[in-house]
N, C-alpha and C positions, 0 to 999 in steps of 0.2 A: 406178655402184653406190653410191658415196659421196654423190653428189648426191641419189639416191633416198632414202637413209636420213636425210639432213639435213633434208629438206623436212618430214616429220611433226614433228620436234623444233621447227622454226621455227614451225609451226602451233600446237603445244601451248603455247609460251611466251606469246603474247598471251592465250590462253584462261586460263592460270594467273594472269596478271597481272589480268585482269578478275575472276576469282574472288576473288583476294586483295583487290582493291580493293573489291569488293562486301562482302566480309566485314568489312573495316576500316570501311566506311561504316555497316554495321549495328551494329558494336560502338560506333562513335562516337555514333550516334543513341541507342542504348540507354544509354550512359554519360551523355549529355547529359540525357536524360529522368530518369535516376536522380538526377543532381546537382541538377537543377531541383526535382524533387520533394522531395529532402532539404532543399534550401535553403528552400523554402516551409514545410515542416514545422518546420524549426528556427526560422525567424522567427515563425511562428504560435505556437510553444511558448514562446520566450524573450521575446517582446515584452511580455506582461503582467508577467513577472518584472522585466524591465528598467524598466518603467514604475513598478512598486512601489518599486524601489530608488531610482530618480530622484526620485520624489515624496517619499520619506522623507528625502532629503538636501537638498531645496530649502527655503529660508526661506519663511515664510508669504507674504511680499510677492510672491515669484516664483510661488507656486502659483496665485494668482488674477490675475496680470497677464501672465505669459508661459507659453504652452503650447508646451513643447518636451520632447523626450526626454532630452536632456543638460542637467543643471543648470548655470546660469552661475555660481552660487555654491554652496558646499557647507557644510552646517551639521549638527551633531549634536544640535541643540536638541530635536528631536522624540524622539530616543532617550532623552535625559536626562529629558524630561517623562514619557515612558511608564514608565521604570524608577524614577524618584524621586518623582514627583508624583501618581502614580495607583496603585491596588492591583494593577496588572498582574503584578508578581512573585508575589502571592498567587494570582491566577488561574492563572498558569503552574504553580505548585507543585501546585495542586489538580488541574489537567488531567493533569500527569505522574503523580500518585499514582493517579488514577482509571484512566487508560489502562494504567499498569503493572499494577495489581491485576487489571483485566479481562483483560489479556493472559495473565498467569501462570495465573489460575484457568481460563480457557478452554482453555489448552494442556494443563493437567493433566487436566481433565475429558475433553477430546477424545481424548487418548492412551489413557486408561483405557477409555473407551467404545468407541473404535475397535478396541482390542485384544480386548475382550470380543466384539464383533460379528463379528470376522474369524477369531478363533482358538478361541472357545468355542462349544459347542453347547448351546442351551437353547430352550425353547418360546417362540415369539413373536419370535425373532431377526429374521426377515425383516420382520415388522410394525414393529418398533422402528426398523430401518434406513430403511424407507420413510417412517415418521412423522417421522424426523429431517429427511429431505429436504423433505417437505411443509411442515414447520414453518419451514424456511429460506425457502421460496418464498412464504410469506404476506407481503403488503405491510405494512410497519410502520404505515402509516396506519390499517389496520383494527384494530390493537392499541392505538391511542392512548388511547381512552377506558377500556378494561379495565385497561391498565397504570397509568393515572392513578388509577383507583379502588384498585388494589392498592397503589400507592405511598402513598396516603393512610393505609393501615392499617399501614404499616411503622413501627417505632419510630424510625427515623432519617430520617423525612420532612423534606425541606428541607436535608439534608446531602449533601455530595459523595459520601459512602459509599453512599448510596441509588442513585446513578447506576450503580454497579458492578453491582448486581442487575439493573437495567433493561438495561444493555448486554449482560450475559451471555445474556439471552433471545435476542438476535440473533446473538451471536458463537458460542455453543456449537454450535448446529446446523450452521453452515457449517464450523466447525473440525472437528467430528466427521466430517462428510461427506468433507472433504478428507483427513483422516487415514485413514478407511476405504479410500478409493480408493488411497492410497499403501501402506498395510499389505498390501493384496491383491497388490501387486507383489513383496513380499518372500517368497522361497521358504520354505516350511514346513520344508524339510530342515535349515535352520540352527537352528531352534528344536528340532527333534527331536534333533539331535546334541547340543545343549546339555543337553536334559533327560535324554538317555542318560548324560551325564557327571555328572548329579546336580543340575542347575540347576532351580530352581522356576519357576513361571509368572512371578512378579514379577521374579525375577532375569533371566530370559530377556527380559522386556519391556525392562528398563533397560540390559541389556548387548548386546542384539542389535537390537531394534526401534528404540529411541530413537536410537542412533548412526546407523543406516541411514536413519532418517526425518528427519534434520536438515534436509534441503531442504524437506520438507513442513512441519516445525515453523517454519522461517523464514518461509514463506508465511503460515502461520497467525498468527504474531506480527505480520507486516507488516499484514495485513488487520485484525486485532483492534485493534492499537494505533492505526492510522490512523482507523478508524471511531470508536473511543472518543475520540480526540483532537479530531476534527472535528465530533462530534455537537452539534447546536444546539437542536433542538426540545424534546426531553425536559429538557435542562438549563435551558432558558428557562422551562419550565412548572413544574418541581419545585424549582428553587433560587431563593430570594429574597434571602438575605443576601449581602453583598459578600464576607464571609470564606469562603463556600462556592462561589462562582461559578467557572466554568471559563473557559478562554481564549476560546472563541466568544462567550460571554455578555459577557466583558470587552471584546472588540472592539466588540460592539454598544453598549456604553456610550459610545463615541466618536461616536455618532450621536444627536443631540438634536433630535428633530422633523425639520425639513428642513435642519438645519445639520450639516454633515459636517466633522469635524476631520481633514482629509485627511492632514496630516503625521503626527500621532500614530497615526492609523488604519493608515497604510501601514507605519510603523515597527513597530507592534505585530504586524501581519500578517507582516512579514518575520521577526521574532523567533519568532513562533509556528510558522513553517514549518520551523525548523531541526531539531527533534527527529525528525519523520518523515523528513526528507531524510537525516539522519545514519544512521537505522536502515536505510533503503533502501540506502545506500552500504555499510554494514558487512555487511548480509545478502545482498548481491548475489551473492557467490561461491557461497553455499549454494543460492540459487535457480537459478543457472546450472548448478551441478553436478547438480541434480536433474532437469534436462531429459532425457527419454528413458530415465529409470531408470538414469542413469550412476552413482548412488551405491551400487548394489548389485553392480556389476561387479567382478570380480577378487576 
């Protein structure tokens, strides 16, 4: 009787081992594919950045004689040239002011417009919401000539402040559309309770909607600031004086015909990439907290 009961257990043990071995092999293959994919993605993403850093630290002689990722000698001459011998600090200041002003104005307009279209009832609300999305979908290239003609009529043509008006044309529709989609996830009961306690529309907006919509506002700030910081075409067309140029135009100044000043160009590019990177790092927690509507739970 004992022999009869032991035989099925002995048969089950090899089968369990085979099942466990197959499971481990599948897990190992899946992890290997995952690690290989992540490795390729990491190299693909970091290689250009490493090349920029390496080029900015190489002396001019090594730039044209030795092609290598790691510099054999390190120098800060290119950074000194960019910061002291060129108007790059002025370009940097202009870009920061233009991008910051565009971001702040776009966020204020987007919040007010999104609140009106999600919480107020008025004739034509649906048309305005759809028109906002359609405006965002229009390619900027189609607006190039009309915007140029409009810019020529503005009193601050040729100044960096004029770029703020142009950038808002593209930033406000997207920001408003994103704020509308996020405001729709906020329960109306919260606003109703606040208004029962005597809060006005404006107070409920800034005490309820704005704190709960911080993740959406972070995304709006990231998009708007990055777009205004990196925009090149309109800045090249509308700005002619060195005192009003932005960083993308300033980096273009390091290219003279078919001659590329690779050292200063890479040093300036690395410096110009710092503000967007810092903003992404600081706002990352707000973006993550907004995934799945987590900001309005509890």
